[in-house]
KEMI-680259 format. One line per 8 residues: number of its first residue (from 1); their letters; for each residue x, y, z of C-alpha. Coordinates in steps of 0.25 Angstrom, whole numbers, plus 5000, padded with zeros to 4 digits. Example, Ala and Ser with C-alpha at 12.3 -4.5 7.8 and 13.67 -1.06 7.14 Angstrom:
<recs>
1) as) 5049/4982/5031  5055/4996/5029
</recs>
This chain:
<recs>
1) mkgmhalt) 5082/5182/4906  5084/5181/4921  5071/5172/4921  5078/5163/4910  5091/5162/4918  5083/5158/4930  5076/5148/4922  5089/5142/4916
9) hwalagmv) 5095/5142/4930  5084/5134/4936  5084/5124/4924  5098/5122/4925  5097/5120/4940  5086/5110/4938  5094/5102/4928  5106/5101/4938
17) lvcaraqt) 5096/5096/4948  5091/5085/4939  5105/5081/4935  5109/5080/4949  5097/5072/4953  5098/5062/4941  5113/5059/4945  5111/5055/4959
25) pvfplkdv) 5120/5042/4960  5114/5029/4966  5120/5020/4976  5117/5006/4972  5110/4996/4981  5121/4986/4978  5131/4995/4985  5124/4997/4998
33) rpgmqatg) 5131/4991/5010  5129/4991/5025  5136/5002/5033  5135/5012/5021  5131/5027/5025  5120/5033/5018  5113/5047/5018  5099/5049/5017
41) ktvfardr) 5091/5062/5013  5078/5067/5018  5070/5079/5024  5068/5080/5039  5064/5095/5039  5057/5104/5029  5064/5101/5015  5078/5099/5020
49) iedfqiei) 5085/5086/5015  5094/5081/5026  5103/5069/5026  5102/5057/5036  5111/5045/5037  5110/5030/5034  5118/5018/5038  5116/5007/5027
57) lgvlenag) 5113/4994/5035  5111/4985/5022  5102/4981/5011  5090/4972/5012  5091/4965/4998  5078/4961/4992  5070/4967/5003  5058/4967/4993
65) prrsvilg) 5056/4962/4979  5069/4968/4972  5070/4978/4983  5081/4981/4993  5082/4990/5005  5094/4997/5011  5094/4998/5026  5099/5010/5033
73) rlsggpia) 5100/5016/5047  5096/5031/5046  5102/5042/5055  5102/5058/5055  5092/5069/5055  5080/5066/5064  5081/5051/5061  5086/5047/5074
81) rtgvlqgm) 5073/5051/5081  5064/5049/5069  5069/5036/5063  5065/5034/5048  5054/5045/5045  5042/5043/5036  5044/5052/5024  5059/5048/5023
89) sgspvyid) 5055/5038/5012  5063/5041/5000  5075/5048/5007  5087/5046/4998  5099/5038/5004  5113/5040/4998  5125/5032/5000  5138/5039/4996
97) gklagala) 5130/5050/4990  5122/5040/4981  5107/5037/4982  5105/5023/4988  5090/5024/4990  5079/5030/4998  5074/5028/5013  5062/5019/5011
105) mafpfake) 5059/5009/5022  5060/5009/5038  5057/5000/5050  5044/5004/5058  5047/5007/5072  5062/5005/5070  5071/5010/5081  5082/5014/5071
113) piagirpi) 5080/5022/5058  5083/5010/5049  5077/5012/5035  5076/5005/5022  5082/5012/5009  5076/5009/4996  5088/5008/4985  5087/5019/4975
121) eemlatag) 5088/5009/4964  5075/5003/4968  5069/5017/4968  5074/5021/4954  5069/5008/4948  5055/5014/4949  5058/5023/4937  5055/5011/4928
129) apppaagr) 5044/5005/4935  5032/5002/4926  5018/5007/4931  5009/4996/4937  4998/4991/4929  4984/4997/4933  4974/4986/4936  4961/4985/4943
137) vhvdpdnl) 4963/4985/4958  4954/4979/4969  4948/4991/4977  4948/4988/4992  4937/4997/4998  4943/4996/5012  4956/5001/5007  4958/5009/4994
145) laglprre) 4973/5008/4995  4973/4993/4996  4978/4992/4981  4991/4998/4985  5003/4989/4991  5005/4989/5006  5018/4995/5012  5030/4987/5009
153) llqlgaaq) 5036/4979/5021  5050/4972/5023  5050/4963/5034  5064/4962/5041  5062/4952/5052  5053/4959/5062  5055/4973/5056  5048/4979/5044
161) lmpiatpl) 5055/4988/5034  5044/4996/5027  5043/5008/5018  5044/5021/5027  5030/5025/5029  5025/5037/5020  5019/5049/5028  5006/5052/5022
169) wlsgftqn) 5001/5066/5026  4985/5067/5026  4983/5082/5027  4969/5087/5030  4964/5073/5033  4957/5070/5046  4964/5060/5056  4952/5051/5054
177) tvghfsaq) 4956/5050/5040  4970/5047/5043  4966/5036/5053  4956/5030/5043  4966/5028/5032  4979/5026/5039  4979/5010/5039  4978/5010/5023
185) lralgfep) 4989/5021/5022  4999/5014/5031  4997/5001/5024  5003/5008/5012  5015/5014/5019  5009/5028/5023  5009/5035/5036  4997/5044/5036
193) vqgvsgga) 4998/5057/5044  4987/5067/5046  4987/5082/5046  5001/5086/5041  5002/5094/5027  5008/5083/5019  5000/5085/5007  4999/5097/4998
201) aaapamgs) 4986/5105/5001  4986/5110/4986  4993/5108/4973  5007/5113/4976  5016/5120/4967  5027/5112/4959  5040/5113/4966  5054/5114/4961
209) pgrlqpgs) 5061/5100/4958  5073/5105/4966  5066/5106/4979  5066/5090/4979  5078/5082/4982  5081/5068/4986  5077/5068/5001  5066/5078/4999
217) misiqlvr) 5052/5075/5005  5040/5074/4996  5026/5072/4998  5017/5064/4988  5003/5071/4987  4991/5061/4987  4981/5072/4990  4982/5087/4991
225) gdlsvgad) 4972/5098/4994  4963/5099/5006  4967/5086/5010  4981/5081/5007  4989/5068/5007  5004/5068/5005  5015/5056/5007  5029/5060/5010
233) gtvthida) 5042/5054/5006  5056/5058/5002  5063/5060/4988  5074/5050/4985  5079/5053/4971  5076/5063/4960  5080/5060/4946  5077/5072/4937
241) drvyafgh) 5062/5074/4939  5060/5060/4945  5059/5058/4960  5060/5046/4968  5055/5045/4983  5050/5037/4994  5059/5024/4992  5046/5016/4993
249) rflalgea) 5032/5015/4987  5022/5026/4990  5010/5017/4986  5016/5009/4975  5007/5016/4965  5016/5014/4953  5013/5026/4944  5008/5038/4952
257) empftrae) 5005/5052/4951  5006/5059/4965  5011/5073/4967  5023/5075/4977  5028/5087/4984  5040/5091/4991  5038/5090/5006  5044/5097/5018
265) vltvlpsl) 5046/5090/5031  5040/5098/5043  5046/5089/5054  5049/5074/5057  5041/5067/5067  5048/5056/5075  5038/5044/5079  5040/5031/5086
273) ntsfkisa) 5032/5025/5074  5037/5032/5062  5043/5046/5061  5039/5054/5049  5041/5068/5042  5030/5078/5043  5030/5085/5029  5022/5095/5021
281) arelmgvi) 5021/5095/5006  5027/5106/4998  5028/5109/4983  5024/5099/4972  5036/5091/4966  5030/5081/4956  5023/5068/4955  5026/5054/4960
289) shdsdtav) 5024/5046/4948  5028/5032/4952  5026/5024/4965  5034/5011/4966  5039/5002/4977  5052/5009/4979  5049/5023/4977  5040/5034/4972
297) rgelgrra) 5045/5041/4959  5040/5055/4955  5042/5066/4945  5045/5081/4948  5038/5092/4943  5025/5085/4939  5011/5087/4944  5001/5075/4947
305) alvpiklt) 4987/5074/4942  4979/5074/4955  4964/5071/4957  4956/5083/4963  4946/5080/4974  4934/5089/4977  4928/5084/4990  4916/5090/4997
313) vrgggrqt) 4911/5086/5011  4897/5092/5015  4889/5090/5028  4884/5098/5040  4881/5110/5032  4896/5112/5027  4904/5108/5016  4919/5105/5015
321) dyrmemvn) 4927/5104/5001  4940/5097/4999  4949/5099/4987  4961/5089/4985  4969/5082/4974  4973/5068/4975  4983/5059/4967  4977/5050/4956
329) drfltpfl) 4980/5035/4959  4971/5023/4958  4974/5019/4972  4977/5032/4980  4966/5041/4974  4954/5033/4979  4960/5032/4993  4964/5047/4993
337) lqlvtfsa) 4949/5050/4990  4945/5041/5001  4955/5048/5010  4951/5062/5007  4936/5059/5007  4937/5053/5021  4945/5064/5027  4936/5075/5021
345) ldaterma) 4923/5068/5027  4930/5066/5040  4935/5080/5041  4923/5087/5036  4911/5080/5043  4909/5073/5056  4910/5058/5053  4912/5052/5067
353) gagaialr) 4897/5047/5067  4887/5042/5058  4887/5049/5044  4883/5049/5030  4891/5054/5018  4885/5056/5004  4896/5055/4994  4894/5061/4980
361) gqirfagq) 4905/5064/4970  4913/5060/4957  4926/5056/4952  4930/5060/4938  4940/5053/4930  4948/5058/4919  4942/5054/4905  4930/5049/4911
369) aeplrlhn) 4916/5055/4908  4909/5049/4920  4914/5052/4934  4914/5042/4946  4902/5046/4954  4901/5045/4969  4888/5045/4976  4885/5038/4989
377) tytadtta) 4882/5039/5004  4889/5033/5015  4885/5032/5030  4890/5026/5043  4892/5028/5057  4907/5032/5056  4912/5028/5043  4904/5036/5033
385) aaqaalga) 4916/5045/5029  4925/5032/5026  4913/5026/5018  4912/5039/5010  4927/5041/5007  4928/5026/5002  4915/5028/4994  4922/5040/4987
393) alplayal) 4935/5033/4984  4931/5018/4981  4924/5021/4967  4937/5028/4964  4945/5017/4968  4937/5007/4960  4939/5016/4948  4954/5019/4949
401) qssfarlr) 4958/5005/4953  4951/4999/4941  4959/4995/4929  4957/5009/4922  4970/5016/4925  4966/5028/4916  4955/5031/4926  4960/5044/4933
409) peaveldl) 4951/5052/4942  4952/5067/4939  4943/5073/4950  4935/5069/4963  4923/5076/4968  4916/5071/4981  4905/5077/4989  4902/5071/5003
417) evrnekrq) 4890/5075/5011  4890/5070/5026  4878/5068/5035  4880/5065/5050  4870/5054/5050  4870/5039/5046  4862/5037/5033  4861/5021/5034
425) avlvdayp) 4850/5012/5031  4851/4997/5031  4844/4988/5021  4836/4978/5030  4826/4972/5021  4821/4970/5007  4808/4963/5002  4800/4962/4989
433) srrtvrpg) 4786/4966/4988  4782/4952/4985  4789/4938/4983  4784/4935/4969  4784/4943/4956  4781/4940/4942  4789/4945/4929  4786/4959/4926
441) eeielfvv) 4781/4963/4940  4787/4973/4949  4791/4970/4963  4795/4979/4975  4807/4977/4984  4806/4984/4998  4819/4987/5005  4820/4991/5020
449) lraadgad) 4830/5001/5024  4833/5003/5039  4839/5017/5043  4848/5019/5055  4837/5023/5064  4830/5010/5061  4819/5015/5052  4816/5007/5040
457) eirkasyr) 4813/5012/5026  4807/5003/5015  4811/5006/5000  4808/4998/4988  4812/4995/4974  4804/4989/4963  4808/4979/4952  4800/4973/4940
465) vppgatpg) 4803/4959/4937  4806/4958/4922  4796/4952/4913  4799/4938/4909  4808/4936/4922  4809/4921/4925  4803/4915/4938  4813/4914/4950
473) tlnftvvd) 4819/4922/4961  4821/4937/4960  4831/4943/4970  4833/4957/4976  4846/4960/4983  4845/4973/4990  4859/4979/4994  4865/4992/4998
481) alsanlld) 4874/5000/4988  4887/4994/4994  4883/4980/4992  4878/4983/4978  4891/4990/4974  4899/4978/4980  4891/4968/4972  4894/4976/4959
489) irrllntp) 4907/4983/4960  4917/4972/4957  4908/4967/4945  4906/4981/4940  4921/4985/4941  4926/4973/4934  4918/4977/4921  4922/4991/4918
497) rspgqlia) 4930/4992/4905  4933/5007/4905  4935/5018/4915  4921/5024/4912  4914/5011/4914  4921/5009/4927  4917/5023/4932  4902/5020/4927
505) tlntlrps) 4903/5007/4935  4907/5014/4948  4896/5024/4946  4886/5013/4948  4890/5011/4962  4878/5012/4971  4875/5023/4981  4873/5018/4996
513) tktfvrvw) 4860/5025/4998  4852/5015/4989  4848/5001/4990  4850/4992/4978  4841/4980/4974  4848/4970/4965  4837/4961/4958  4843/4948/4953
521) rqeptftv) 4840/4934/4949  4849/4921/4950  4853/4922/4935  4867/4923/4929  4872/4937/4926  4884/4942/4919  4891/4956/4920  4894/4962/4906
529) dgadlsdp) 4900/4976/4906  4896/4978/4920  4881/4975/4918  4874/4962/4923  4869/4953/4912  4859/4944/4918  4854/4930/4913  4860/4931/4899
537) pasvamil) 4857/4921/4888  4864/4908/4890  4874/4910/4879  4878/4924/4884  4879/4918/4898  4888/4907/4894  4898/4918/4887  4897/4927/4899
545) grtqtlpg) 4899/4916/4909  4912/4912/4902  4918/4926/4901  4913/4931/4915  4919/4919/4922  4933/4921/4917  4944/4924/4928  4943/4938/4932
553) tqapsqga) 4929/4940/4927  4915/4941/4934  4907/4928/4935  4892/4928/4931  4883/4931/4943  4871/4922/4946  4863/4934/4951  4858/4942/4939
561) rlaeleid) 4854/4956/4943  4841/4960/4936  4841/4974/4942  4846/4984/4953  4836/4993/4960  4840/5005/4969  4832/5009/4982  4836/5023/4987
569) sggwvvsg) 4838/5023/5002  4835/5038/5004  4849/5042/5007  4852/5031/5017  4864/5022/5015  4859/5008/5014  4866/4995/5019  4862/4981/5018
577) srfaqvei) 4856/4971/5009  4844/4962/5007  4838/4951/4998  4824/4948/4993  4818/4939/4982  4806/4937/4974  4801/4926/4965  4797/4929/4950
585) ke) 4785/4920/4947  4780/4918/4933
</recs>
């Protein structure tokens, strides 16, 4: 009975808390006037919510499309010496005890703590925002985050009012990793910081909703485990089990599924650039389920479905294993895989000099029988780790940023073997065994590969000319894997009609330790279901020519591919291209 009484007590307490949260009065934007005094709430130490003061300076009407910003001068707490702190995004602002908005924007290098406040009406409007339509996105290999919008900027004369940068804690990552990806992260509004435990190292226990109040600090967990990534902000408003925070976009992801924890502030660090809170993630509180221009919105008490990562780095007679989980998002997931792979390589093996990395692995997708297979080798004087990390993430980016929204990764397994030597060979020549050939005869093509020490190796491939081939020129284009993949990737990725076909297409990408010979003639060819149809009958060519030259479709190529031959390089990573021709005689 005592247990029942205790249970009833906690249930009633929870109901009172929910009712109190749901009845928070709102101070409308239309009633905001210069000179008003407001109170903000945030955490400066541990989990204690403290007040700070705000003098309302005015309202910037239509500062963005259907957006307004309240300007205020801050004071109180440590603000006189720190200015506006990173991590204060979302700190609720009250006028006459009513919620007016959230601290959201600031002026870089400002001499006074003047900030922009997001009106609460704009934040609450995210509740009815429709999810964005999923469509195929162009993947930029130089920046896997390029599909996300850049940080907002409001120009006020010579000054810039922009969202308060979000501290992004990269725990367990090398300093080289932070430097390598900083530019991409800062363009999105993050301030990457290395070495502080901002992410949860393991799956934390679910906390009591009562531990979270307006003004509390939270950390959005992007990666957790042996390496962890957490992004900090402040809770603005809680309505039953719904949480509003940040007062600006996180990444403008729309619908999302990112776990968030309660966070405690260890200290605040004043800086001439931008001061910030140093925090640590605590118990799990719920899931951020929506990310809009004006706020992030979450649900208390729910767990996110994360993608487990098993990553093994071998070399120098030792092996290091990493176990992590990362969020499942079409933009973030490939980038996070690139990030953790780069850091694991950078931390585990000496990557300052020449090196070669063999990547083997697979990515399994829910409901798909065939995994996405990764099998390649990368070598360079200084950038092998960057190449291998991108090689692991790029196929996943192509898959997730396709038009198949239901394609969801459920596990990633990578094995990376590191050698401290450059395994590079350059394609310097290609020549046929003879200059003329008859239909039905075999011809050999010799390929010359030059190693880093200047030694040449000659390898060959054989091709039999089809019986009945018409007289004319027969072309041999010899290329490395990267060039061969680039020639085909856009054509192949335009044709898949199902997730399974897309995965199968990505599994045809060629390994860098082979040279590829494309045998072709100057004849019309068309692409049908991802395969080349060369020199079709005139009636078929006329129909295909009409359908494949419509806007948004692929035009017929004049180079009909007859065959593709592979030449193994003996483990060397090949670069370069060459061209040869023979004449088919009657």
